[in-house]
N, CA and C of each residue as an Amber inpcrd file, in Angstrom:
protein
   231
  35.2460000-103.6420000  65.4910000  34.8120000-104.6640000  66.3350000
  36.2950000-105.4640000  66.9960000  36.0610000-105.2490000  68.0350000
  37.0050000-106.4590000  68.9200000  37.6940000-107.5570000  68.7590000
  38.8320000-108.0910000  68.5700000  39.1430000-109.0210000  68.1290000
  39.3030000-109.9090000  69.8760000  38.3950000-111.1010000  69.6540000
  38.0170000-111.3450000  71.0020000  39.0520000-112.7570000  71.5100000
  39.6900000-113.1610000  69.6350000  40.7500000-114.5180000  70.4280000
  41.8260000-114.1510000  70.8150000  41.9820000-112.6590000  70.7050000
  43.2900000-112.9780000  71.9360000  43.0720000-112.9050000  73.2800000
  42.0230000-113.0980000  74.1150000  41.2940000-113.0820000  75.5560000
  40.8870000-114.5310000  75.8240000  40.3920000-115.0800000  74.3680000
  39.2180000-116.2830000  74.6440000  39.8570000-117.6340000  74.1720000
  39.4620000-118.8250000  74.7880000  39.7420000-120.2740000  74.3360000
  39.0990000-121.1060000  74.3480000  39.1680000-121.6530000  74.0310000
  38.2720000-123.3170000  73.6560000  39.3350000-124.4600000  74.0180000
  39.2370000-124.9080000  74.9230000  40.1830000-126.2310000  75.5090000
  39.4810000-127.3840000  75.5540000  39.2960000-128.5860000  75.0980000
  38.5040000-129.5920000  75.4410000  39.0590000-130.4930000  76.7730000
  40.2800000-130.1190000  77.2610000  40.6580000-130.6030000  79.1120000
  40.2610000-129.0560000  79.6600000  39.6910000-127.9890000  79.0020000
  39.4400000-127.2870000  80.6010000  37.6600000-126.8450000  80.2510000
  37.2710000-127.3770000  81.0740000  35.5630000-127.3170000  81.0590000
  34.3580000-127.9050000  80.0580000  34.8220000-128.8580000  79.8330000
  34.5830000-129.3240000  79.0350000  34.6920000-128.8370000  77.1080000
  35.8410000-127.8500000  77.5190000  35.8210000-127.5730000  76.1160000
  34.4160000-126.1120000  75.8740000  34.1340000-125.4720000  77.1400000
  33.6440000-124.4220000  76.8230000  34.2460000-123.1240000  76.8240000
  33.4630000-121.9080000  76.1610000  34.7130000-121.0970000  76.1340000
  35.2520000-119.8810000  77.7210000  36.3100000-120.2150000  77.3280000
  36.8550000-119.0910000  78.8160000  37.9090000-118.1520000  78.3120000
  37.8410000-117.0350000  79.7730000  38.8260000-116.3740000  79.7880000
  40.1240000-117.1620000  79.5110000  41.2650000-117.1010000  78.9400000
  42.1510000-117.5350000  78.7030000  42.7570000-117.2260000  79.4270000
  43.8060000-118.1940000  80.1520000  45.1700000-118.6480000  81.2510000
  43.5770000-119.1100000  82.7760000  42.4940000-118.9070000  82.2310000
  41.3640000-118.8250000  83.3570000  41.0360000-120.1140000  83.3710000
  40.0380000-120.2390000  84.2630000  38.8300000-121.1860000  83.7860000
  38.0010000-120.8090000  83.7290000  37.0540000-119.3310000  83.8690000
  36.1300000-118.8840000  84.0270000  35.1920000-118.7600000  82.7630000
  34.6160000-119.3230000  82.4940000  33.4220000-119.1000000  81.1730000
  33.1940000-117.9270000  81.2630000  33.0780000-117.7610000  79.6940000
  32.4130000-116.8610000  78.9360000  30.9670000-116.5080000  79.5260000
  30.4310000-117.5960000  79.3210000  28.8090000-117.1230000  79.8860000
  28.9470000-116.6830000  81.2660000  29.2340000-117.3730000  81.3180000
  29.6720000-116.8780000  83.3660000  29.3530000-115.2350000  83.2240000
  30.3530000-114.6590000  82.8850000  30.6950000-113.0640000  82.7980000
  29.6950000-112.7720000  81.5090000  28.6330000-113.2670000  80.8550000
  27.3940000-112.7190000  80.0940000  26.5210000-112.4720000  81.2070000
  26.4000000-113.6630000  81.6040000  25.1850000-113.6050000  82.8990000
  25.6300000-112.4890000  83.7020000  26.7250000-112.1460000  84.1930000
  26.9310000-111.4480000  85.0210000  26.8520000-110.4140000  84.7340000
  26.8450000-109.8790000  83.2200000  26.3420000-107.7430000  82.8430000
  24.9700000-108.3590000  82.8220000  24.3330000-109.2530000  82.5290000
  22.9030000-109.3660000  82.6140000  22.0900000-109.2590000  83.2000000
  22.9710000-109.3400000  85.0070000  21.8840000-109.2290000  85.6720000
  22.2090000-107.5420000  86.0890000  23.1440000-107.2100000  85.3960000
  23.1060000-105.3170000  85.8670000  24.5110000-105.6100000  86.4260000
  25.6660000-106.4140000  86.4680000  26.3540000-105.9050000  86.9530000
  27.7900000-105.2240000  85.7770000  28.3870000-104.1560000  86.6010000
  29.3680000-103.7290000  85.6460000  30.7810000-104.3850000  85.6800000
  31.4540000-103.5000000  85.2920000  33.0900000-103.9410000  84.6230000
  33.4210000-104.4400000  85.7820000  33.8870000-102.9800000  86.8470000
  34.1420000-102.7930000  87.8230000  33.6890000-104.3550000  89.0810000
  32.5380000-104.5650000  89.4930000  32.3190000-104.9970000  89.8500000
  32.5870000-106.6500000  89.9300000  32.4840000-106.9250000  88.7000000
  33.4860000-108.3550000  88.1760000  35.1410000-108.4460000  88.3320000
  35.0600000-107.3610000  88.3550000  36.6410000-107.2460000  88.3360000
  37.0980000-107.2920000  89.4560000  36.1780000-107.0820000  90.4340000
  36.8490000-106.9290000  92.1460000  36.6920000-108.3490000  92.5050000
  35.3660000-109.4280000  91.9660000  35.2030000-110.6490000  92.6680000
  36.0630000-111.1080000  91.3240000  36.6030000-110.8000000  90.4880000
  37.9270000-111.5900000  89.7460000  38.5890000-110.8240000  89.5530000
  39.9630000-110.3420000  89.7480000  40.5090000-109.5150000  90.1120000
  41.7300000-109.9530000  89.0990000  41.7130000-110.9460000  88.5730000
  42.7430000-111.5740000  87.0950000  42.3840000-110.5280000  85.9030000
  41.1170000-110.7280000  85.8770000  40.3490000-110.4310000  84.6750000
  40.5310000-108.8280000  84.6180000  41.0440000-108.9720000  82.9830000
  41.0040000-107.3890000  82.6930000  39.7540000-106.6660000  81.8560000
  39.5590000-105.1900000  81.9770000  38.0610000-104.7260000  80.5900000
  38.6670000-105.3280000  79.2000000  39.5670000-105.9570000  79.1310000
  39.7550000-106.6300000  77.6370000  39.1920000-107.4420000  77.7700000
  38.9790000-108.3900000  78.5100000  38.5640000-109.4240000  78.9310000
  37.1930000-109.3540000  78.3520000  36.7610000-108.7820000  79.2010000
  35.0860000-108.4060000  79.5760000  34.3850000-108.5860000  78.4490000
  35.3640000-106.6740000  77.5720000  34.6820000-107.0590000  76.3120000
  35.3410000-108.2560000  75.7090000  36.4060000-108.5880000  75.1260000
  36.1940000-109.4240000  74.6020000  34.8940000-110.4720000  74.1770000
  34.2400000-111.3660000  76.0200000  33.1500000-111.6370000  76.4520000
  31.9390000-111.1230000  75.2260000  31.6300000-110.1450000  75.0080000
  30.5950000-109.5190000  74.7190000  31.1130000-109.3020000  72.9450000
  32.2000000-109.3140000  72.9010000  32.2170000-109.4480000  71.1270000
  32.6260000-111.3190000  70.4570000  33.1380000-112.1460000  71.8250000
  32.7190000-112.7420000  71.5420000  30.8410000-113.2550000  71.2190000
  30.6950000-113.2190000  72.0220000  28.8770000-113.4880000  71.8980000
  28.1130000-112.5640000  70.2870000  28.8740000-111.9080000  70.4540000
  28.1780000-110.9000000  69.1960000  28.7320000-111.6330000  67.9920000
  29.4830000-112.4740000  67.8810000  30.3200000-112.8750000  66.4600000
  29.6910000-114.2850000  66.7230000  29.0200000-114.8080000  68.0020000
  28.2050000-115.8590000  67.4320000  26.7160000-115.6890000  67.0340000
  26.0950000-114.4950000  67.4580000  24.7450000-114.4220000  66.7010000
  24.9970000-113.2430000  65.7090000  25.3900000-113.2680000  65.7410000
  25.9550000-112.0360000  63.8580000  24.7330000-112.4210000  62.6080000
  25.3230000-113.5570000  62.2300000  25.3260000-114.3020000  61.3350000
  23.6360000-115.4650000  61.2390000  23.5400000-114.9760000  62.0440000
  22.4110000-116.4070000  62.6970000  21.1750000-115.9650000  61.9140000
  20.2470000-116.5980000  61.6450000  19.4440000-116.7780000  60.3410000
  17.8890000-117.0120000  61.6620000  17.0720000-115.8840000  61.5730000
  15.9560000-115.9930000  61.8830000  14.6570000-116.7000000  61.4040000
  13.7590000-117.7730000  61.8670000  12.2030000-117.6000000  61.0330000
  11.3800000-116.3170000  61.9140000  10.9440000-116.0160000  61.2200000
   8.9080000-115.3180000  61.6950000   8.8070000-116.2920000  62.3480000
   7.9320000-116.3570000  63.5530000   6.7920000-117.1810000  63.8830000
   5.8630000-117.1980000  63.9660000   5.0110000-118.3950000  63.4830000
   4.2050000-118.6610000  62.5470000   2.7260000-117.9720000  63.5680000
   1.6900000-117.3060000  63.1860000   0.9970000-116.9560000  64.0330000
  -0.6090000-117.6640000  64.1450000
């Protein structure tokens, strides 16, 4: 599992504490939204040339870490 902590930070003075790529104001949820709409790494990096593949992988690792231990309950039928 990739460590996201090297690439992602939260700071109450940057975007109200939303997780962002370190050294930028680019929120992780924006990266994930672009990926979920079908944009590949190279397309995202073309739009944001100061991002790296490691930043994008860290965004995925961050999202994964948030839901890894999430407990769900079956919906009532």
